[in-house]
N, C-alpha and C positions, 0 to 999 in steps of 0.2 A: 322487393320486401325490405323495409327498413331494418337496420341492425338493431337487435335488442340491447338495451342499455345494460351494462354489466352490473351484477349485484354488488352492493357496497360491502367490502370486506371489513372484518373487525380489526382493531389494532393488533390483537394477538396474531391474526392471520397475516397482516402486513409485515410483521417482523419475524415471522416463522421461516426458518431455512430448512425445514424438514424436506429431505429428498434432493437438496441442492448439493453441488460439489464445488468446493472452493480450493483453488490452487494459490498458495501464498509462498512467496520467496522470502528468505531471511526470517523464517517463522519462529525460530528459537531465540531470537534476540530480545532485548529489553522491551521494545514496543511490539514486535511481531508476536511474541508469546502471549501478550494480553489480547491482541486482536484474534489470534488463533483460538484462544479459549472462548471468546465471545461467539465466534461462528459455531464452534462445537456445542456450546451451551444452547444455541438457538436451533440445533438439530442438524446442522450440515455435516457432510462427509468432508474431511480435510485431506488435501494432498500437500504434504509438507516438503518444500524444496530447499535443498542445501547443497553446497559443493561437496559435502561429505555425506554419503548415503547412510552410513551408520548413525551419524548424528541426527539426521532427519527421521530415521526409523525410531530411534529412541524417544525423540520428542513427540512423534505421532502417537506412540504407545502411552504417553503420559496424559493425553487429552481426554476429557470426558466424552462419553458417547450416549446419544439419545436414540432409542428405537433401533432401527437397522443401520444406523450410520457406522461406517468403518473408515478408519483413518490410515493413510499410507505415507511412507517416506520415500522420496526419490532423490537422485543426484541431478542437480541442475545448476549450472553456473551462468548467470545472466550476462556475464561479460564475454561469453562465447556464443556466437550464432549457432554453431553446430550443437552445442549443449542445450540451447533453448529449444531447438527443433526436436532433438532426441528426448529431452526431458518432458516436453509437452506430450509427445507421442506416448511416453511411458505413463504419464498421468492419466491419459484417456484409456490406455490399456488396463490400468489398475482400477480406475473408478468408473469407467464407462463413458464419461464425458466430463466437461468442465463448464460450469455455469457462471463462476465469478473468478476473476484474476486479480490478485493483489500484488502489485509491484513494490515490494518493501525492501528487498536486499540492497545493500550498499557496499561497494568496493571502496575501502577507506585508506589505502596505502599512502596517499599523498596528504592526508589531513594534518599530519604533524608539522607540515611546513606552511607558513603563512605567506602573505602577499610579498614579503621581502625576500623570501628564500625559495619559494616553489619554482621548480623548473618548468620549462615549456612542455617537456614530455610528461611530467607529473600532472600539470594542469589539463592537458589533452586527455590523458588516461582517465582522469576523474569524470570527464564529460561522457566517456563511454558507458557510464551507468545509464544515461538516457538512451543511448543506442540499444542497450539491452531491454530497457522498458518498452521501447517502441517495437522491437522485433517480437518480443513475447506478446505484446498487445495485438500486433497484426496477425500472428499465428492464431491467437484466440478469436479475433474477429472472423478470420476465415473459417474457423471451426464452427462458429455460430451460423454463418452463412450456409455452410455445407449441411448442417443439421436442419436448417429451415427449408432447404430444397427437398428434403424427404419427410418433413414433419407434417402431420395433419392439422395440428394447431401451432400457432407461432411460438417460436423459442426466442427468449431474450437473454442477453448477456450483460454483465456489469464488469467494467474495469475500474479498479481503484488504484490510482497512483498515490504514492506517499511523497508529499512535498515537504515543506518546512516554512515556518514564519520567515526564515531568512531567504526564502524565494520571493518575498513580498517587500520586506523592509531591510535596511542596512543594519550593520552591527553597532555595538557600543564599545568603542576602543577602551574606555576606562574600566569596563567590566573585566577585561582580560589583562590589562597592563600589570606587569610584575608577577603574575601568577600563572599565566598560560600564554601560548602563542595566540595571535589574533584569530578571530573566527575566519576560517580559510576562504579566500576569495574564490577558489575553485568550487567550493561547496555552494556558495551563494549563486554562482553562475549556473551550476548544475540544477539547483532547485528552482531558480527562476525559469529555466528551460522546461522543467517538469510541469510547472503550473501552466505555462502557455501551450505546451504540447497537448495537455489535457483538453484545452479549449478547441484546438485545431482538430484533433481526432474526433471529438464529440460531434462537431457539426458535419463531418464527413460520414460518420458511421451511424448517425441516428436513423437513417433510412434502412440500415441493416439490423435494426433492433438491438444495437449495442450501445449502452450508455457508458460514458467515460467521465469520471469525476476524480478530484484530487482531495486528499485529506492531509492538511498541513499542520503538524504538531508545533507547539511552542516549546518552552523549556521543560523537557522531561529528562533531567539528568540521571545518570546512574550513580551509585554510591562512590564511584571512583573519581568523581569531579572534585576539584579543589574546594574545600569549605569556604574560603574567602571569595572565590569566584561565584559560588552559589549564593552567598549573602549579597554580593553586588547585583547579581541578576534579579534577585527578589525585589530589589529597590526599583527595578525597571518594569515591574508587573503591577497593574492596577489591583490584582488580587493579593499581591505581596507574598506570593509563594510559588514554588515549583509544582509542576504537575505530577500526578501519580500515573503510572503506565496504564492502569485499569480505567482511567478517565478517557481513554480513546475508544473503549469498547462500544459505547453507544453510537458514536459517530461512524465507526467502521461498520457496525451492523446496519445502520441506516442506509449507507450506500450499497451494501451487499443485498439488501432485501427489497421487497416490493414497496416498502414504505417510501422509497425514493423513486418510484416508477416514472414520475414525470420530471425528474431532475437529471440533467446532464450538462457537462461543460463547466461545472462549478468547482470552486476551491473553498473548502470549509476549514477555517482556521480554528484550532482548538488550542488556545494560547493564553488563557487567563486574562484576556483583554489586552495583551501586549501590543497588537497592531491597531488598537483603538485610540492610542494616545494621539 
C-alpha cells in the first residue's frame, strides 16, 4: 500500500514548539537570552545550561511559559566531557527528553589577546569550544537514535550550532586599530571550524533523523563595546547599523521548528548584509 501523503501544516503549526524540549548552553548571555525567549514564546520547555546551576535556575524562572511548559536550570560546562555527559543526563531526567540542542556557550578566556600576543596554549584552548559542541551533539544524536528504537512514530532532532560571520570572512583591521585588540585569530579559526563541522555532521546524521544547522550572527555588540569601534563597524555593514539581539529570534526558531524540516547542513548568516559585499 502506498504511503499516504502527509497533510499540509499551517504556518502556525510549522513554527509551534509546544511539547518540544530545548537544551541551550550559554542561555543567559546577550544572544542566548533572546533565543531562549523565542523558544519559550513558541511554547517549548527550556533546559537552561550554565556552569553555575544557580544562575541557570534564576534565568529559567524568568522565561515566559505557555501551557504546560516548564523550564529548568542545570549545571553544564561544555568544556568538560564529563560535565557534558552528566548535564545531558540531568536535562533528560528533568524534562523527560531533549528535542533540540543549541550549542551557544563560548569559553572566552583567550579573546583579550590578538594574533600578535596569543599563546599556543590559549589558541588551542579556544578550539576546545568546538570539542564541546561536538561531544554534546553526539550525545544528543545518540539520544534521538535510542528514542527511535522504541518509538512507534519517528522522532526527529535538531542541532543548532552558533557560528559567526567571522567563520566565513576575515576581519577589518582598521575597525579595531587604536581602540581594541584585533579580532582574535583563535576566534576566527574556531567559528570557521564550527561552520564546517555543521556540514560534516549533517550528512552523516541525516539518516538518523537528526538535522544539524548553523546560525551565524554578524555584529551584535553589547553596550560595553567601544563607541568608536561600533561606529567603524557600522560603516562596514550594508544596513549601516548593528544588530539587536532579538533579531536572532526568528532564525533560531526556524531551525528549531518543523519550518526547517527539510533543511540540514546549512549556515544562515544574520549579519545585516555584511558578507554580501
